[in-house]
C-alpha positions in Angstrom: -27.9 -172.0 86.5 -25.3 -173.2 84.0 -21.5 -173.1 84.3 -21.0 -170.7 81.4 -23.5 -168.2 82.8 -21.7 -167.9 86.1 -19.3 -165.0 86.8 -15.8 -165.6 88.3 -17.1 -164.5 91.7 -20.0 -166.9 91.5 -17.7 -169.8 90.4 -15.5 -169.3 93.4 -18.4 -170.2 95.7 -18.5 -173.7 94.3 -16.2 -176.6 94.9 -14.2 -178.1 92.0 -16.5 -181.2 92.2 -19.6 -179.1 91.9 -18.1 -177.2 88.9 -17.2 -180.5 87.3 -20.7 -181.7 87.7 -22.0 -178.6 86.0 -19.5 -178.8 83.1 -20.3 -182.5 82.4 -24.0 -181.8 82.7 -23.7 -179.1 80.0 -21.0 -180.6 77.7 -21.2 -184.3 78.2 -18.3 -186.6 79.1 -14.8 -185.1 79.2 -11.4 -186.2 80.3 -9.7 -185.2 83.5 -7.2 -182.7 81.9 -9.9 -180.9 79.9 -12.2 -180.6 82.9 -9.6 -179.3 85.2 -8.2 -176.9 82.6 -11.7 -175.5 82.0 -12.1 -174.9 85.8 -8.7 -173.3 86.4 -9.1 -171.1 83.3 -12.6 -170.0 84.4 -11.3 -169.2 87.9 -8.3 -167.5 86.4 -5.9 -169.6 88.4 -2.2 -169.8 87.4 -0.9 -172.6 85.2 1.3 -173.8 88.1 -1.9 -174.5 90.1 -3.2 -176.7 87.2 0.1 -178.6 87.1 0.4 -179.0 90.8 -3.2 -180.0 91.6 -4.4 -182.1 88.7 -3.4 -185.3 90.5 -5.5 -184.3 93.6 -8.4 -183.3 91.3 -8.3 -186.8 89.7 -8.3 -188.4 93.1 -11.3 -186.2 94.1 -13.3 -187.4 91.1 -12.5 -191.0 91.7 -13.8 -190.8 95.3 -17.0 -188.9 94.4 -19.9 -191.2 93.6 -21.5 -188.7 91.3 -18.9 -189.4 88.6 -18.0 -192.5 86.7 -14.8 -193.0 84.7 -15.6 -194.5 81.3 -13.5 -197.0 79.4 -12.4 -194.2 77.0 -10.9 -192.2 79.8 -13.7 -189.6 80.0 -15.7 -188.7 83.1 -19.5 -188.8 83.0 -22.3 -188.5 85.5 -23.1 -191.8 87.2 -26.8 -191.0 87.3 -26.9 -191.5 83.5 -26.1 -195.2 84.0 -28.3 -197.9 85.3 -27.9 -199.1 88.9 -27.9 -202.7 87.5 -24.6 -202.1 85.8 -23.1 -200.6 88.9 -24.5 -203.5 91.0 -22.8 -206.0 88.7 -19.5 -204.2 89.1 -19.8 -204.2 92.9 -20.7 -207.9 92.8 -17.6 -208.6 90.7 -15.4 -206.7 93.2 -16.8 -208.6 96.1 -16.2 -211.9 94.4 -12.6 -211.0 93.8 -12.2 -210.0 97.5 -13.6 -213.4 98.5 -11.2 -215.2 96.2 -8.3 -213.3 97.7 -9.4 -214.2 101.2 -9.7 -217.9 100.2 -6.2 -217.9 98.8 -4.9 -216.3 102.0 -6.6 -218.9 104.1 -5.1 -221.7 102.0 -1.7 -220.2 102.5 -2.2 -220.0 106.2 -3.4 -223.6 106.3 -0.3 -224.7 104.4 2.0 -222.8 106.9 0.2 -224.4 109.9 0.5 -227.9 108.5 4.2 -227.3 107.9 4.7 -226.4 111.5 2.7 -229.4 112.7 4.3 -232.0 110.5 8.1 -232.0 111.2 8.7 -235.1 109.0 7.5 -233.4 105.9 10.6 -233.7 103.6 8.9 -232.5 100.5 9.0 -228.9 101.5 12.0 -226.9 100.4 13.3 -224.8 103.2 15.6 -221.8 103.1 18.1 -220.6 105.7 15.5 -218.0 106.7 13.2 -220.8 108.0 15.7 -221.7 110.8 16.6 -219.7 113.8 20.2 -220.7 114.5 21.0 -217.9 116.9 20.6 -220.1 120.0 22.7 -222.9 118.6 25.8 -220.7 118.5 25.8 -220.4 122.3 24.7 -223.8 123.5 28.2 -225.2 123.9 29.5 -222.1 125.7 30.2 -222.3 129.4 30.8 -219.3 131.7 33.6 -219.7 134.2 35.1 -217.3 136.6 38.8 -216.4 136.9 39.5 -218.8 139.8 38.4 -221.7 137.7 40.6 -220.6 134.9 43.6 -220.5 137.3 42.8 -224.0 138.4 42.7 -225.3 134.8 46.1 -223.6 134.0 47.8 -225.5 136.9 
């Protein structure tokens, strides 16, 4: 059954994602605004619903594996594209994640080496690197009142 042949009551039985799938299948790639406008108009929803929910609708499309966002900003069905292309994109993402992890490990190694090597004068330190809170109290001595009286005499 096609989207344009469904009555309003029949359309209400489908999720927005399923309606989107039908629309793209019939009409080809479309942008987010046009897709959601077609759905809200067909369901006779108020314009305020469109304005308030288009962001959620976009998020829904991005998380559904049936759809792919093309470079021109239009949505299409992912089954029209080869899995090789999708596989390449996944591999690229994994490589980027590994690079980020490597950089984080290098930063941790640098921090550990700084802690171990106290004589490293090449590192520029800021006031935040030092905890001076204990130094303020090291010269303080607690004395009771009797001792104070003795000192006064």
